[in-house]
N, C-alpha and C positions, 0 to 999 in steps of 0.2 A: 190445547192442541190448538195452534195459529191458523194451521189450514182446512178449508169448509170444500164443501163441496159444489162446487162451480157445474151446470148443467147449457148447455147451451141449443137452439135446435134453432132448426132451417128449412125452409117451405116453398112452395111455389114450383110452378109450372113453364117449360118451356113453352112457345108458339108449335101446333101445327106445323108439319111437312108437305107442303103442297103435292099431288103427284104430279111421279115427272111428266114430261112432253109426251110420250111414247106409252103412256097407259095407265092407267089406272092403278092407284099405288094398293099394293098385295096381290096384286093379279096379273096376270103373262102379259107382259109386254107385245104391239101390237109392230108391225111393220107397217112399209110408206103405202105397201099396197092392201093394208088391211087383213092378214094372215097371220096368225096367234104364232108366236114362237111359244118351244115348251120351256118352262118355265125348269127353273134350275133347281134340287131337291137342297132343303140344308144340309148340313156336316151333322155327320150321326154326337150324340154329346158323348163327354169325354166321359171315362172310367171315374165313377168316383171312389172314393179310397174310404176302405171302412172307418167308419163314424168314433171308432174302437181304437185307443192306442196298442200297439203290437209289440211284443215283448219279445225282444231276439234269444236268441239258443246262448250269447255270451254270457246273460247276463243270468242263467238258469245251473251255472256252476260257482265257483272259489272265482273271486275278480282277477281278472288278470293282473298284470305288474303296471301296465301300460294302457292308459284310457282307450276301450273300445268301447262301438257303437252298441245299447242294450234297449233301448226303445224308437218305435219308429210313431212317427202322428202324421195324418195323411202323408205317407212313404216318404218322409224327410227323415233321418236322422235327430231328435229333440234330445235324448238322453245318454251318456254316456257312461260306462263302468270303469273303478277299477280301482289297485289293494297299494300300500306302499309296504315297503319290506317289514316297518315297525308292526304293520296289520291292522291298519288303518282302513276303510273300506270309504270307496269315496263314487258319488256320483256328481256330475257335469250337469247342469241343468242350459238349454235353448230359449232363453226368453222371448225368442218371436215364436217358438213355438206351442209352450209350456207357461203356468201362469202361478205362482206363490199363493198360498189360499192359509189365511192364522183360523184354526178353531179353537175357541174356548171351551174348557175341562168343563165336566158336570160339577166337579169340587171346584178347581183354581184355574179360571178366575168364580166359578159355579152360576147360578140365577137361571134367566131360560128366555127367550126371545133373543139370542143371538143371532145374525144373517148365518155362521156357520156355526153349528152347535157340537156337542161330544161325540159325535159321529160321521163317518159317510154313509149321505143316502143320497136318494133319489137321483136326479139326474148329474149329480154332481159321483156316483160309480164309473157312471158310461165317459166321464175322461178319464176319470182320474190315473195318472203318472205314477206316482209316488208317495209318500208319505212317511214323515219322521216326527221323531221327539222335537218339543218345544222347549221354556226355560226353567227356570227353578222356581221351587212354591213362593208365591207373592208372600209369603209370611217372612221370605228372608231379608225382604227389602232390596231384592237385585236391580229391579228394574220394573218399567210401565207395563198396559197393557191395554191397548185400542183394538178393538174389532167390527169393522161397520159402523165405525164415527162413535162407536160407544166407549164410551171409557168405563175401566176397571179399577184402572192404579193409574194415573195420570203421568206421562213422559217424564224422567229426568232429565236435566242439561247436562250435557255430556257424559252419557253412558251409551255403552255399542247400542244400537238399534239396528233393527230390522223394519225398513219402511215401505208398504204396499202404496201404489198410488192407485189413482182411478182406474190411468189406463191396463192396466192391469200391471205394470212391470215394477219389480222391487231391486232398490237401492240400500246398501248396510254404509252403516256410519257413527260417528257421536254427534248426540242430537243438538240440536240449535249449535254445529259446531259445522256447518256443511249443509247440514240435515234439518228440517224436510228441503226439497226443493224452492225456490220464492214463487210463487204463482202455483203448483204443481197440487191438486186437490190429494187427502192421503186420505185412504182408508182406514186400514189397518198400520200398528206399528207393536213390537213389540222387542225388550230393551232384555240384557242379562248381562250385569258386569259392565267393565271398560271395551275398550277395544280387545282382539287377542292378539289382532296384526292390524296397524294404519301405515297406509302408504309403503306397502310393501316390504313392512318391516313387524316384527314380530312386539311384543311390551316385552318392555322393560322388566319386570316382574315375574320372568315365570316361570323363577326358584321361588318363589313366595308360592307354600301349598295354601294354606287358608286366603291366599286374595282369589282363589279360584274355585272355592266350596267348598262345604265342607265331604270328606271322602268316610267311607263307613268302614269301621277300624283305624281310621288314618291312614289308610295308605295313600302310596305316592301315585301309585298306577292303576285309579279305578277307569270303570267305564267311561267313556267321553265322549263327547260329540262338537258340532261345530258349524256355523254355516258362514261362507266368504262369496266375497262376489272378485271379477279379473279385471282388469282395464278394459275388456271388452266385454262387460256384461252380463259374463256366463256367473249361473249361483252353483257355487261345489257346499254339496254337504257331504263333511268327513266324520264318522266314528267308529268307535273299535272296543274291546276288553283292552284294559293289563295298558293304560296308554298315559303315560305323562303328561302335563302340559306342551313342553317341550316336543314330544311326540306329536304333538296332536298337529300343535303350530309347525313345524318343520313339514307337516305332509300338506296342510295348505298353502304355504310358501312353492313346496316343488310343483303344484297345481296353479301355481302364474294368482295367487289368490294377493289384493290390492289388499281389501276391508273385512275383519271376519269377527265373527261375536262366537266366545263360546257359548254354546248348549250345554244343554241338563248333564249328569254329569251319575255314575254311579251304576251299576249292572241294570237296575231294574225300570229304570226313566231313558235308559237311548238302546234307540230303538229305530233303524232306518230298509222303508221296505219299496221292492218295485211291485204291480200288480200285471197278472196274467188275464186275460179278458176270456180266456178259451173260445176264440173264435167266435164272440159277442153273445154267444151262451153261455148257462151255468154259472155259478158262485166264481167271485173274482179268487186270482191264486195268488197267494201275498208270496213276496219269496225275498227275502233276509240279505242284506247288504251287509252290515257288515260283521267280518270275522268273529264269529262263534257269540254273537250276542245272545243276550237273554230271550229279549222281546218282549213283548206287550200284550197281554190276556187281550184278545179281537183283534188285534192288527188295526187299528183304531177302528172298526166296519162297526164296531158294536159302543158303546157310550163306554167313553174315558175319563178317567178324574182330573188327567190332564190337559193342560190347553196342546194341539201341538200343530204342525204342517203339512196340508198336501199340496200336490204341485198335479194342478188338470190342465188336458190340452183347452188350445183358444179354439 
């Protein structure tokens, strides 16, 4: 991977500001006659929003037909939720408030020492907003995996890529066909097949069932999922049971997605969750997103064998 981590540091101090002629720095000012004036008290500090994301009631039931706010971060809407007529659950993420994280599974890619391992642990839990599945098993040869600048499977030119940069923002596109951005350090890459959507248009081979992964029992409409990006940089996750490739692509296009990568398919490996923080106390409460999803045992909160993504507050 061509991109490398670059670090910039700065330091230094400014000159001390002299005390004003009217009085010593930090004290009450003195009038020309020598009498002291009453110091003006500092304004009270503004209330600090809770450090944990706040799950809104709209996220607790069936997703509505149109995007509505689902999660607040520091009092601002960070996540919206919706559902399409074909049964696709959708989440929309504001990258100014949340950032994507790629986790390594205990089996795929396996190994130890990953920056983000097979479970959400420690301080990440306090910032956890959402979680969803990754891509195909690496034995299928569907693409590369890089996390924390550590390479498990080298990225392949031209494949659809979810690229996370050092500054925390994510872009989606074809590897070495516009991504990664020149001079921008990359920390994580997940590839999975070719692009499902490119330049706001679906792939030309949506009707080729074998082109989009082996389905259990050879059905045309297994569980499917994908991640896309809009022209304004919103990340859109989509997933659901009993979806053709066209159903998935059309739901993303309706959400104004410009580029998208299909993620994993089949019921046991498609799942999306929002997380309630119970007012900052007690265990996290996972809320399923995709209508009728089978789900993942442990909700990504205990070690999981496959790679997955989380969204955490900035």
